[in-house]
C-alpha positions, 0 to 999 in steps of 0.5 A: 476526503480531500487529503490527510492534512485537511481531511473531510471537506465540504464540496459541492458534487454534481451527478450529469450524463454518467459522470460525477463532478465535484466543485469547491461550492456551488457558487464556483461552478462556472469556474470549472470542475476541481476533479470529475470520473466516468462512471461507466466502469465505476465501483460504489462500495458502501463503508462497512462501519461509517453508515455515512460514508461510500467509496467510489473507485475507477481503476486506481482512483478513489473518491471518499465520500460521506454524506449527511446521513444514511438516507442520504448516502442511499439516495446517492448510491442509487442515483449512481446506479441508475446512470450507470444502468441508463449509460447501457454499460454492462447490458447485453445489447451494448455488447459486440463480438470483434474478430480478433486481429491477432487470429486473422493475421496468424491464420493468414501467415500460416508458419511465418510465426514459427521457428526454424525447427518447427518450419523443418519439421512441418516441411518434412511432414507435408513431404511425407504427406505428399508421398502418401497421396502418391502411394494411394494414387499407386494403390489405387492403380494396382488394385485396379489392375488386380481387380480386372485381372481376377475378374478376367480370371472368373470369367474364363473359369466360368467359360471354361466350365461351360465348353466342358459341359458341351464337349462331353455331350457331343462325345457321347452322341458321336461314338469312334468307328472301327478304325486302325489305332492310329486313326482312333488315337488320332481321334482320341487325341483330337478329343482330348483337345476338344475335351481340355482346350488351353484356355487363355483368358482374354483381357489378361494378356501382359499382367504380370500377377506376380510383379504386380503383388510384390508392387502392392506389398511394397506400396502398403510397406510404403504407406505404413513407413510414411504414416509411422513417420508422420505419426513420429513427427507429429508425436514430437511436435506435440510434445514440443508444442506441450513444453511451449505450453507448459513454459507459456502456462508457467509464464502467464502464472507468473505474469499474473502473480506480479500483476496482482501483486503489482496491482496490489502496492499500487492500490496500497500506495494509492489508497495509503493516504486515505481516511482508512490507513489513518489513526481510527478504531477501524484503521487498516494499517498495523502497528508496525506499518503504524510505527513505521510511518510515524518514525519516517515523520519524525526523521523528516521533521528532525531533519527540516529542524536541523536544517533550520537550526543551520540557518539560524547559527548564521544569524544573531538571536533576538534580544528577547530580555533586555538587561535593563527591565524585562518586558514580556508581551503575551497576547495583547498584554504587556507587563514591567518586572524588575529584575530579581535578585537574591535578596528579594523575596516576594513580588506581585507574581510570588503569591496566588493570593495576591489581588491582581492574580486572583481569577476564576482558576486560582484555586485549580492553579494552587492545587496543582502547583501544591501536588507538584511541589509535593510529589513531583520533587520526590526521588523516583530512582529507587522505585519499582514502578518507575523504569529509567528509560533514557539516561544521558550524563546529567539527564534521566528519563523515568516513565510509569506505565499506565493504561485506561481503557486502552488509552497510554496514560504514561507519567513521565519524569525528567531530571536534568542539571545545567550550568550557567542559567538559573530556575528563573530563567529557564522558567521564564523561557518555558512560559513566554509565549513570544519565544516559544517557536524559537525552541518548540518545533512540534507546534503548527500555531498557537494563541492566547485565548485569554489573559487570566493575569499577569502570570497565567494565561489560557493557550490554544495550540495545534501540534504538527501532524505526524501521518498517520496519526491524528492531528492534536490540539491542546487547550491549556492554562498556563501559570508561572510562580515563584515558590517562597523559601521555607527555610535560608538554605532552601534553594530558590525554586520557580515553576511552570505549570501546564494544565488542561481547561476548557474554554467557550473560545476553543471548542473541540472540532472534528479536524483534532483529537483534543489531548489533556496535559498536566505538565510542570517545569520545576527549577531550582536555582543552586550557587556556589559562593564565588571566590573572594569578593568576586560577583557571582557569575555564571560559572558559580550558577547551577539550574536543577530541572525537574520536568514532570508530564502526565499526558493523555493523547486520546485517539487510537494510536498503538501503545507501542507507538506512543511509548516509542515516540515519548522515548525518542522526543522527551530527551530531544525536548529537554536537551534542545530547550536547555541548550537555547536558553543557555545560548540565549542567556549567555553574555547577559546579566543574570536573572534570579 
């Protein structure tokens, strides 16, 4: 798929060294490729509906490819997948775990990346930890001191018990003698000192137990207070980090959502011109987007047309109908036709039965002309089946809604009255292909396929692409006729009848959707008699136009879009064309 203008094109595709390249043809490989993509991270997606198509996407770049048949497509997909596997991409052996430079820098920087408040909190916490370390040392020394005191007390108690037992034994063996009371008492006091000596444990002199106990309590209280402060700091720190984490999570969620939307929009814009978004049975574009895209494209064409028209205003229109003989070249043929006057009744182009007008489509032309003259001139203003969709001055456009198998086939009928021109002039400019590009802005190109007669030709024309709608082409027979008047009071009537035919020189192609048409331009000339013996001027003539169009656009364009475009384009065409005829005929002899 090259683009939405040229559509699918044959290209020479080469798969080599995990790279897919394409060339315009095999002969141009030496001039370099038109494009290439690396398949390492490519995603191959077979199409759901088209069995011959598969897409290759790398990031926002997408290649749309179609093989000759489903088997050929599968061969290409297998080959591309094999190249991806052989390249080592995606295998565990090819993966390497790398250290994070951000983590290393963050670890080395310590608190350098934190805010001022976080730094102060961290500094206070480190001070409190240092205080707890000091308290721990003090507490250890105090515990050691108290332990020594308790050990000394325990040793002293043990020794006192042993000494007491020994004194008791000595007292039982040595009874006191009969002496004076003083001696006895002295002896008794001596024994009491021996029995209850004042024992001071060795090694506990200089230890203030009460002071050590108070200091121990103060140290433990300090530890608890510091621990409480540390816990408070950590809770605040945790709350602060939790808030920052919540903010980061919310910020990440928003960024991920924005990234997802941006990628979706980028993918949509990147692929919007692809084949999946053009007119078709499986189009991804909805009806509203389809209408907006068509309307935007038509607005651009209108702007280009206005600029072109402004440029033409400064130039003189080329003379296509000389005042003498009227010359008209169609394809490779020319014919000379004398100008018509009101007294002329028939000429070589009046009747389809004339010898030079007989051709293989003569019966069809006659049938079409008779049908249009019978039904197209009927007034539909009071018919409930016809809707008046546009009314601007003398111009009225009617539509009757008809659908067949989901395709819009709305017949359209427009009536208009134009002063200063004749029906012959209007039909001549409408039929003459030499001046068609002067007033028809929707045609991309056209050519005469076959000249059947002086008044009948077969034309093939392609219309400009209005994306996302598919491009349309038309193959039709165009015949111009003068309808003989049945009575003297009947107006002079001319008709141009265009209807679709088949021709071997213009077969169907894949680039365009072939539309079917049945169109008639019927023009009647009304003359108001001039005053006195004056000649008839353009101020005395009026052309009543009846334009009938039955178009089968084919394809899959939404009905609402087709009706909206028809409502917009048909009145614009009729006003543009009639203004063109008025401008071209101004100041020239009247062609009846």
